[in-house]
C-alpha positions in Angstrom: 172.2 179.9 7.5 171.2 176.1 7.6 168.2 174.5 6.1 168.5 170.8 7.3 166.3 171.2 10.4 163.3 173.5 11.7 163.3 175.9 14.3 161.5 174.8 17.6 157.8 174.8 16.6 157.0 176.8 20.0 159.2 179.2 18.7 157.0 180.0 15.7 153.8 179.4 17.6 152.9 175.9 15.6 151.9 172.7 16.8 152.9 170.5 14.1 156.5 170.1 12.8 155.3 169.8 9.3 153.8 173.3 9.7 157.0 175.0 10.7 158.8 176.6 7.6 161.8 178.6 9.2 165.2 176.6 9.7 167.5 179.4 10.9 167.6 183.2 12.5 170.6 185.5 12.7 170.6 188.7 14.1 172.4 191.2 11.9 172.1 194.4 14.2 169.8 196.5 16.2 167.0 196.4 13.5 167.9 193.6 11.2 167.6 189.5 11.5 168.2 186.9 8.6 165.8 184.0 8.3 166.2 180.7 6.6 163.3 178.9 5.3 162.5 175.6 3.4 159.2 174.8 1.5 158.2 171.3 1.1 158.0 169.7 -2.2 154.2 169.6 -2.0 152.0 170.7 0.8 148.3 169.6 1.3 147.0 172.9 1.6 149.0 175.4 -0.1 149.6 172.9 -3.0 146.2 171.9 -3.4 145.4 173.5 -6.7 143.8 173.2 -10.0 146.8 174.5 -11.9 150.1 172.7 -12.6 151.6 173.2 -9.3 154.7 174.5 -10.8 154.9 177.6 -8.7 155.3 178.2 -5.0 151.7 179.7 -3.4 152.8 183.4 -2.3 150.4 182.6 1.0 153.0 180.0 1.6 155.9 182.5 1.4 153.4 184.9 3.5 153.2 182.1 6.1 157.0 182.2 6.5 157.1 185.8 7.0 154.2 185.4 9.6 156.3 182.8 11.4 159.1 185.4 11.3 157.3 187.9 13.5 157.5 185.7 16.3 161.2 184.7 16.0 161.9 188.7 15.9 159.8 189.1 19.1 161.0 186.1 21.0 164.5 186.2 20.1 165.7 189.6 19.0 163.3 191.5 21.5 163.2 189.1 24.3 159.3 188.9 24.4 158.5 186.0 26.8 156.8 182.8 25.4 153.1 182.7 26.3 152.4 186.2 25.1 149.6 186.5 22.6 150.0 187.8 19.4 147.6 190.2 17.0 148.1 190.7 13.3 146.9 194.4 12.4 148.1 194.9 8.9 149.6 192.6 6.2 150.8 193.7 2.6 152.8 191.8 0.1 153.8 192.1 -3.7 155.5 189.5 -5.9 157.9 191.4 -7.6 159.2 188.3 -9.9 156.6 185.6 -10.6 159.4 183.7 -12.1 161.1 183.4 -8.8 158.2 181.1 -7.6 159.1 178.5 -10.2 159.5 175.2 -8.2 161.3 172.0 -8.9 160.7 168.3 -7.5 163.0 169.2 -4.1 162.2 171.5 -1.2 162.7 175.3 -1.9 165.4 177.1 0.2 164.8 180.5 0.7 166.3 183.6 2.8 164.3 186.5 4.5 165.9 189.6 4.9 163.9 191.1 8.0 163.9 194.6 9.2 162.2 196.3 12.0 160.7 199.8 10.4 158.8 200.8 13.6 158.4 200.0 17.0 154.8 200.5 18.6 155.5 201.7 22.4 153.3 202.0 25.3 154.4 203.9 28.2 156.5 201.0 29.7 157.7 198.9 26.9 157.7 198.0 23.1 154.4 196.1 22.5 154.4 195.9 18.6 156.4 196.2 15.5 156.4 196.8 12.0 158.4 194.3 10.0 159.5 194.4 6.2 160.4 191.2 4.4 162.4 190.7 1.3 162.2 186.7 0.8 164.7 185.7 -2.0 165.1 182.2 -3.6 168.3 181.3 -5.6 169.0 185.3 -5.5 165.8 186.3 -6.9 163.4 188.3 -5.1 160.1 186.2 -4.9 158.1 188.2 -2.2 158.2 191.5 -0.6 156.1 192.0 2.5 155.1 194.1 5.5 153.3 193.0 8.5 152.2 195.1 11.7 151.5 193.3 14.6 151.3 193.5 18.5 151.3 191.4 21.4 150.5 191.3 25.1 150.9 189.1 28.2 148.2 186.3 28.5 146.4 187.7 31.5 145.5 190.9 29.4 144.6 188.7 26.5 141.9 186.7 28.8 140.6 189.9 30.1 140.2 191.6 26.7 138.6 188.6 25.1 136.2 187.7 27.9 135.2 191.4 27.8 134.5 191.5 24.3 132.6 188.2 23.9 130.3 189.2 27.0 129.7 192.4 25.1 128.5 190.6 22.0 126.4 188.1 24.2 128.7 185.0 23.2 129.9 182.2 25.7 133.2 182.1 27.0 134.0 179.0 24.8 133.3 179.5 20.9 131.8 176.8 18.9 132.1 177.4 14.9 129.2 177.9 12.9 128.8 175.1 10.2 127.5 175.4 6.9 127.9 174.0 3.2 131.2 174.5 1.6 131.6 175.9 -1.9 132.5 173.3 -4.9 136.2 173.1 -4.8 136.7 173.8 -8.6 134.8 177.0 -8.1 137.6 178.2 -5.7 140.4 176.6 -7.5 140.9 173.8 -5.2 140.8 170.1 -5.6 140.1 169.1 -2.0 136.7 169.8 -0.3 138.2 170.2 3.2 140.5 173.3 1.8 137.5 175.3 0.5 136.9 178.0 3.4 133.7 179.6 2.0 130.1 178.8 1.3 128.9 178.5 -2.1 129.1 182.0 -3.4 126.5 184.1 -4.9 126.6 186.8 -7.6 124.6 189.9 -7.0 122.8 191.9 -9.8 125.7 194.6 -9.2 128.6 192.3 -9.8 129.4 191.8 -6.2 130.2 188.3 -5.1 129.1 187.2 -1.2 129.7 184.1 0.5 130.1 183.0 4.3 133.4 182.2 5.7 133.4 178.6 7.3 135.8 178.0 10.0 136.7 174.4 10.2 138.6 174.2 13.6 140.1 170.9 12.9 142.0 171.8 9.7 145.5 170.8 10.1 147.1 174.0 8.6 144.6 177.0 9.2 143.8 175.7 12.7 147.2 174.1 13.5 146.2 174.8 17.1 143.3 176.1 19.2 142.4 179.8 19.1 139.3 181.5 20.0 138.5 183.4 17.1 139.2 183.1 13.2 143.1 183.3 12.4 144.0 185.9 10.3 145.6 183.6 7.7 142.1 182.0 7.4 140.4 185.4 6.7 143.0 186.1 4.0 142.3 182.7 2.4 138.7 183.3 2.2 139.2 186.8 0.6 141.6 184.7 -1.9 139.0 182.2 -2.6 136.1 184.5 -3.2 138.2 187.1 -5.1 139.3 184.2 -7.4 135.8 183.3 -8.1 134.9 186.8 -8.8 137.7 187.0 -11.4 137.0 183.8 -13.0 133.2 184.9 -13.4 134.3 188.3 -15.0 136.8 186.7 -17.1 139.8 188.7 -15.9 141.9 185.6 -15.5 142.6 182.7 -18.0 143.3 180.0 -15.5 141.3 178.4 -12.7 144.1 178.9 -10.1 145.7 182.3 -10.7 148.5 183.5 -8.5 147.8 186.2 -5.8 150.5 188.6 -6.7 149.7 191.6 -4.3 147.7 192.0 -1.3 147.0 194.6 1.1 144.7 193.7 4.3 143.7 195.5 7.4 142.1 193.5 10.6 139.7 195.7 12.4 138.6 193.4 15.2 138.5 189.9 16.1 136.4 187.8 13.8 134.2 185.7 16.1 133.8 182.2 14.7 130.3 181.6 16.2 129.0 184.8 14.5 127.9 184.7 10.8 130.8 186.0 8.7 129.9 187.3 5.6 132.7 187.8 2.8 132.0 190.1 0.1 134.0 191.5 -3.2 133.3 194.3 -5.2 133.0 193.7 -9.1 136.1 192.2 -10.8 137.8 194.7 -13.4 140.5 194.0 -15.8 143.9 195.1 -14.3 142.4 196.1 -11.2 142.7 194.7 -7.4 139.7 192.9 -6.0 138.2 194.8 -3.0 137.1 192.5 -0.2 135.3 192.8 3.1 134.7 190.5 6.1 131.9 191.6 8.3 130.0 189.9 11.3 126.8 191.6 12.7 127.1 195.1 13.3 130.9 195.2 12.7 133.6 195.1 10.0 135.9 192.5 10.8 138.6 192.8 8.2 139.2 194.5 4.6 141.5 193.8 1.9 142.5 194.3 -1.7 144.0 191.4 -3.7 145.3 191.2 -7.1 145.1 187.8 -8.7 147.2 187.2 -12.1 147.7 184.5 -14.4 151.3 183.0 -13.8 153.0 184.3 -17.2 151.8 188.0 -16.8 155.2 189.1 -15.6 156.1 191.0 -12.4 153.6 192.9 -10.2 153.8 196.4 -9.9 155.6 198.0 -7.1 154.6 198.2 -3.4 151.8 200.7 -2.8 150.9 202.2 0.6 148.1 200.0 2.4 144.6 201.2 1.7 142.9 198.7 3.8 143.8 197.6 8.4 143.1 194.8 11.6 143.2 193.4 14.9 142.6 189.5 15.7 
């Protein structure tokens, strides 16, 4: 496996070469591929943290897995470029937080990738369940599972047009604006990297905020899409859950690690509808339950576990309790 040059950006559905983390791909049988990744020494989004910056962000590793879903579909199964993809479920665990330690050079990783399930229509395969085991220096840093599907561009266009008409929305969305949370409240230094409004604490201990979709964000909106990207939804969950944990005193540091996540995407999150993010009360040793709602509908739900970097390994993979489409 080579780590010196990235895969073509079109293959992983990114516009900027700086946002491409995969460098190689090899088929290892009918259901297995081996992927290589190289993570930068510092990244303007994933490394924007109040912490010391000595650990790789598990969301950065998850993004490499997400890029892998396109490589498997295009190179391993022959899905044509131009098809549109939907995330449906995402799950990860960090079995060895020590494996996230970083130096002053780019980090190289290997992703053992396995097809666990093919989702079929009468005519063809239209989706996959992939498992990833991402290792750094021979240590397991991330175990992940992603369910996703794809469709031809014409089908996508008809689907989205019908959905937006049913909601009374115009063909081309314009993202709603709003105030951003203070960066320090959500573990960030840079205002542009906050993705929720100032959070509110309710009397029952829940926290609420609105997701703010900035379509010019160079990482979260690397290219135009007509809805809120799944990784942006997960980041909103992370930021609000972080605030809930810090407020409840269940973590000691202002930028704890996300060490486990399960998420289900129920429907497209429309950027021109209000999107309310809510967390249940944060309790010691428990995952934080999160939901994202737009008027009249649940868009996504998740459970996320945040922990200080020195708390040891996360618990083993659990069956997902939360699901998505968007």
